[in-house]
N, C-alpha and C positions, 0 to 999 in steps of 0.2 A: 301622469298615467300613460301607459302605452295604448295607442289607438288600435282598436280591434277592427281590421279591415276584411274579415271573413264574410261570407254570404250569410244573411240572416238565418237561413235554415240550419246552418252549422252552429250558430250561436244559440238558437232556440233549443237545439239538441242538447247542448251543454247545460243550458238552464234547466231543462226537463230532468236531466240526470243529477242535478245538484252540483255540477262542477263550477258553475257561475252563480254567484249570489250578489246581492247588493244592487247598487245603482247601475243603470245602463248608459249613462252619458259616456261618450267616447267609443261606443260599440256600434257595429253595423254601419261603418262609414259609407255615407251616400244613400242610406235607406231611411224611409220614414219610420219614426217611432210614434207610439200611440198610447194614450191613457185609456183605462178600462172602467166602464160602469156597467154592472149587470143588475137587472131588475125583473121582478115578476111581470108577466105579460099584461096583467091588469093595470100596471103603472107605466107600461112602455110608451103608450101614446102621449101621456102627459110629459114624459121625459123627452121624447122626440120633439114635442112642441117647445119644451124648455130650451133645448139645444138650438132649435130654429130661431128662437127669440133672443138667444145670447151667443151669437156665433164667435165672438172674440174669445171667451173662455172655453166654449164647448163646440169647436168646429168638428162636424161629423165626418168621419173617414169611412166607417163601415157599421152596418147593423146586421146582426145574425138573425136567422130564423129562430123562432121559439124552440127552446130545448137543444139547439145545436151549439156546441162549443167551437165549431170550425168557422173561422172568418174567411169564407170561400173567396170573396172578392179581392182580398189583399194578401192572403197567405194560405193558399190551398194546402190542406194536409196538416196545418198547425192546430194546436189545441189550447184554447184560452184558459183551460183549467190548470195547465201545467207549464206553459211556456213563458211565464212571467216570473221573475225571481221571488217576488213576495206579494201577497194579497192581504187585503183587509176585509173583514166581514162585519157588516153593520146590521143590527137588529133593533127596530123601533128607534132609530136615531142614535144608538149607542154602539161604540166600537166593541164588538164581542170577541173578536179573535184576529190574529195575524198569522198567516200560514204560508208555506212554500208550495202547497198543492191544494187547489180549491175543489178538487174532485168530490170529496165527501160532502161538500155543501151544494153541489150542482143539482138542479131539478129540471124536470121536463118542461116547466112553464117559464123558464128564464130566457130573457132576451139580452144579448150583449151588445153594448155600444162601444166602438173605438173612436176616440177623439184625438185630433191633432195635438202634437207635443212640441214644445219649444226646442227639445233636443234636436229636432230636424233642422231648424234654421240655424242652430249653432254651427253646423258644418259650413254654411255659407259665411258666417261671421269669421270662423277660423280661416277660411280661404281668403277672406278680405284682409287678414292680418290683425284681427281684433283678438286681444289676449283674453282668455276666459280662465279665471283663477281656479274655479272648481274642477275644470277638466285637467289643468296642469297638476293639481294636487290630488286627483282621484276622489274628489268630494261630491256630495250632492249639491244642487243649486238651492238657494234659500227661498222660502215661500211664506207668504203671510195671508191671512184673512184680512179683508179691507172693510172700509166703511161704504164701499160702492155696492149698492144693492143690484142684484140681477133682476131682470124683468121676470116676474112670476109666470107660471104656467100650470094650471090644474093644481095638483098636489105639491108642486115644487116651488120653493122660494129659498132665498138665502143670499149671503154675500159673495162677491167675486173674490177669488184667490189670485194672487199675483206671484210671479217669480221675479227675482231681482239679481242683476249682475252688476258689479262695480265696473264702470267703463271710463277709460281715460278720455278727457274732453276732446282730444285730437281724433279719437276713434269713434266718437259718437255718431258723426254722419255715416260712417261705414256700417256701424251696428244697426242704425235705423234703416238704411237702404237694404242691407242684407236680409233683415227680418221682414221687411215690407214685401219682399218677393214671395213670401209664403203665407198668404192670408188663411190658408187651410190649416196652418199650424200656429195660429194666434197673431201672425202679422207684426205690424209695427208696435213699438212700446205704447202703453197707455198713459205713462207718467214718467217724468224725469225730475229728479231733485227731491225736495222736502218730503220725507215719508209721512209726516203728520198730515199732509194735505189729503192723503187717502186713508187716514185712520191708523197708521202704523206708528206706535209710540216709541218702540225700541228697535232700531235697525240692527242691533247686535244680537237679537234673540228671535230667530224665525219661529213661526208656528210649525213649519215642516222643513225638513232638510237641514243643511249645515250652515252655520254662520260663515260669512264671507270676509276675506281680508281686503281692506281698502288700502291702496297705495296713495301717496300724497297727490291730491288733486282729483282723485277718482270721483265720479258722480254715480249715485244709485239710479239705475235704470230699471223700470218695472214693466213687465209684460203680463197680459192676461194668462191664466194658468189652468190647465186641465185637471188640477186637484180641486177646482171649484165644486164638482159634484160631491166631494166628501164633505165640504162645508155645508152644502145644500142638504146632505143626508142628516147632518147634525141638527140643522134648522127645521127641516120638513118632517123628519122622523118616518121615512118609509118603513114598512114592515120588515123588509129584507133588501139588502144591497151588497154586492161584491164589487170591490174596486182594487186597483193596483195599490201597493204601498208607494207613497210619494218617492219619485226618482227611479222606481223599478218598473220599466215600461215594457210594452209589447213591441217587438221589432218586426215590422212587416217586410214583405218582399217588394214593396213599391219604391222605386227610385225617387230620391228627393226631387229630381228634375221634373217628375210627373206632376208635382204639386206647385212648381214654380210659376208665378204669374207673369214674370218677365225676366 
């Protein structure tokens, strides 16, 4: 895949116009990408508490004012209804629709949460010389629901979702160090090795995203994932929720360096 080095506002403009579709891995080099979860105001406090109690899968980057689709703190002038390539609409815990424009579903009582995304620390991994198959192939990363239960909060409960990247053993220290620099975008891996230890029975068939190619000797390395709110939606059945489609992220104007811990 060709790396997209343009400023995020130019990429968002092309997303809004329909020129860019699909996954955003490899786009907005050097800028923070984010997961989206949008909920009615009467559920917003419970979800905020859920994120506070589960910072690995749900690290908060921004919370909007009720009714506002503009993430003023991280991308002034952007529109969360149109500036993500694909959205999922959940009603009572059921996936009701998948759209490229969430405007028809927007309401004045909705609060949008932006959560850190592992696509951010992938730039640090690439800079460290770690090969990432899904970026090389223009694919989505692989993601699974696990047997790891999130800490519940109010109306919300459910399993943690993880993303997985095949990593060569020689690159594992670099991958851990690079991702550890970004605790606000999931940080260090939560598991390395046997998928069954975290409830994944089939490493060849992800619940979200694309299956990954393993080269001889590669280890499966798992990170907490911001798709967790979608698994929580299925388990908790909120009356209404808008999310990004897995792999289709919001690209902020915040440089990755602003979130680096060291």
